[in-house]
N, C-alpha and C positions, 0 to 999 in steps of 0.2 A: 538693445535696452526694452524693457517691457514699458511701454507707453503709459499704462494705467499706473505701474509702480512709480515712475517718473514723475508724473503729475501729483500723486500723492506726496511724494517725497518733497517737491518744490512747493507745493502750494496748501498742503493739508494744515489743518488747525489742531495741533497736539506736539507731541514730543517723541524722541528715540528712547528707546529702554536700552541701556548697555548692560547686557548679561553675559560680559565677555571675561570675567576673572579667568585667568591662566593658571598654570601650575604653581607659580610662585605666590600669587595673591588668593588662591583657593583656600588656604587652611585659615586665613583670617576672614574671609567672607563666611567660611562654615562656622567659625566660632561667634561672630557676630549674629549668626543666625540661630546659635545655641548648640551648636555640635562641636564639642571640644575635640582635640586631637585623640584622646582616649577611645573614640568612637570607631577609628579606623587605624589600620597598622600597615596598610600598602597604598599606593599612589591608584591603583585600580578601585579600592574602596573608597578612596576619598572623591574620585570622579563619579562614582556610582551615586554618592551622597550629594554632590553638587549638582548632578543632572536631576536627582529626585525633586531638589529644591527649585531649580529652575522649571521643572516641570509643573510643579504647583503653581509657580508664578504664572507661567504662561496660560495654563489651563483655567486659570481662575476666571469667574465671569467679570471680575473688576478690570481684567486685562482685555480693554475692549478697544474701539475705534479711535480713542484718543491717543492711543499708542500707535503712532503712523509707522516705525519700523523699530526692529529690535537687532542689536550687535550680538553676535554668536561667538563663542569661543569654538576653535575647530572641533573638539570632541563632542559639543553639543550639536554641531552641524552634522557629525556623522553618525549620531544617535537617534533612534526613533522616539516619537512622541505619540501615543495612542495608537501605534501600529504603522505611522507613516514616518517618513524622514522630517526632521524638525523644521527645515526650510518650508517644505509642502504644509506641514501643519499650520505654521505661521500665516502663509498668504491664503490657503484654501479654506481654512477653519476660523482665522482671526481677522483676516484683512491687513496683517501687519507685514511689511517689507523687510525681507531677511538681509542681513550684512554679515560679513566674517571678519574677525579679528585676525590680523596676518602677520603681525611683528612678533618676533621672537624674543622680546625682552631688551634690555638698554645695556649699551656699553658704558664702562666706567666714564666719571666726569672728565671732560677736558675743555677749555675755553669757556667755562662756565654752562656748559650743556652736557646732556647724554643722547648721543646718536642711538639709533636702532642697530641692534646686533645683525649679522648677515643673516639671510633668509635662503638657505640652500632648498632647493625644490620648489621655489615659488611658483614656477610656470605650472608645475604640475597640480599644485594646491589650487591655483586659480582655475585650472581646466576642471577640476573635480567639484568646485564650488559652483561653478556656472552650469555644470550639468545637474546639479542638485537645485538648481533655481534661485540660487544667492544673487541679488542683485548688485551688490557692491562690497567694497572692504574697508577696514579702518587700520592705520598705522599710526603708532605713537612714539614720538620722541618727548623728551624734557628740557625746557630751558630754565636755568637756575639763576642767571644773572645776565645783565645788560653787556654783553660781549659781542661786538659786531661780528668778529670771524666765526664764534661759535654759532650765532644765530643764523648767518649766512650758511654754514654747514648743515644744520638743521633743514632749513628749507629747501636747500639743493638736494638733500637727500630725499625729502618728501616728494617733491616733485618728480625725481627720477624713479620712485617706486610706483607713483601715481601713473606714470606713462606706461609702465610695465602692465599694471592693472588694466588701464585703459586698451591696451593693445590686446588683451585676454577678453574683452567685451564687458567688462564690469566697470562700476564707479567707484572712485577711490574717495574715501573720507580721509583727507590729512589732518592729523593731530599733533601739531606743535605745541604741547601744553607749557605754559609760563607757570612755574611754581607760585603759588599763593605766598610761600615763604620768601620768594625772592626778595633781596634788599633793595632792589632797583626795579619793581615790577613794572611801573609805568613806562619807564625808558626801555625795557626789555619788549614791552608791547609795541612800543612805537617802532622799534627795530624790526620786530617780527611785521608788524603791518607794512612796512616799505619793501621788505625782502619779498614778501608774498606778492605784493603789487607789482615788482620788478618781473616777477615771473609771469604773472598773469598777462601783462602788457607785451610780453614777448610771445604769448601763445596766440596762434591764428585763431580768427573769429569761427572758423569750423572745427576747432579741436574739441575732443569728446568733453564734457561737462565734468567737473569734480566738485567736491564738498569740503568743508574746512570745519575742523571741531577745535575750539580753542576756550582756554580759560576766561570767564567773563572779565572784560578790561576794567581797569582802574577809572578810565575816562569813557562814560557811557557814548556810544555811536562812533567809537574810533574805528570799526570797521565796516560803517555804513558803505563806503564806496566798494568794498569788497562784496557785500551781499548784494549790490546791485549790479555786478558784472555779470553778463548774460551767461559767462562760461562757469558761474558758481551756482550750482543747484540750491545749495542752502547753507546757512552759517549755523553752527551747533554749538551749544555751551556745556562744557564739562562742569562737574561740581567742585572737583579739585581739592577735596578734602574739607569743604564747607559743610556744616549739616544742613539739612534740607530746608529748614527756616531761612537760614542765611542765604543758600544758595537762591531760593526762590524769590527772597527780598531784592538781591542783587540782579537777578534774571529780569524781574519785573521792569526794572529801570534801564534795562538794554533793548533798545527798540528793533535790533536787526538779527536777534538770535533765538532760537529755542533751544530747549532742554536735550541734552543727552546723558542723563544722569545714570550712575551706577549705585554707588554706596547710599546716595540721597533718596534714591528710588526704593532702596531694599530697608531702609531705616525702621526699625520697630517690628519686622518681620521675624518671627522664631518658630523653630521646627515643633515647640510644644503648643502652639496656638491651636484652639479648634478651627475647623474650615469657616466658621462664622467670624470668629476673631481675626483670622489670616485675611480673609476676603475684604473685611471692613478696613484692616489697616491699610492694606494695599490700595482700597479704593481711596481712602482718603489721601494717600500719598500720590496717587495718580491724578487726583482732582486738584491739588495744590500746585503740583508740577505743570499740569496742563493750563491752569490759570496764569501761572507765572510766565508761560510761553506766549500765550495768546492775548492776554489783556494787559497792555503795557501801561506803565504810570509815567508821568512826567517829572 
């Protein structure tokens, strides 16, 4: 583990940029950026366009030290940025810690949750990521209702994959997302808290650290004890479908989490903007998300 990167992740004042839209979510991300499906006809063309979008974001002067880390899609990790591998560019040129999204999407819903699909070749991917200078990974499942069996299955799977990631020398970000549309969101969050706490309590003190990315809880401070656990480097908040204003307002009331936003970060950015317009819009977004992450309200 890179000690300087670990220190930045644990104590830095800022947030994580989630730039990890994958094949299934890329068309929507491009459409919101002002690039309709008529602009591309193959997956290769689609991924070329989204890499161009991400390059514009990462190389922008607004993308600065307020961004502590960035979560990348596998194809972004594998592609160059200004002539060097993207993880290298992030750390060497921007001082931003690189992470990698490793999940392959979601299974069909069962017991009120969607588990992660199998990840064939994960050990090979982790070895390749480590060689490219990636610090850690992110893995997402979704909890849609307060079903104890479902929540337990999600957390068990998350910790099992985290162990595989840790064994490869990387730091895992667990992402058991509670849907903001859940009919019993607060109850599901309490179940999630308890299941995570049970796993943490069973981990030896010397266990490699993890991170956890979750929906901003209905009850502020619910995850305070998880954030205080020495085996947890940081608690991250996902925007979960809230627009940036609402996501930031909710995050500012949550004392133990910093942002790891995707859609809320990219809100307002379009392909047709001039560089001046683009950089101002991105800068305003980064300022608002940083403020909500570091300046908490009672």
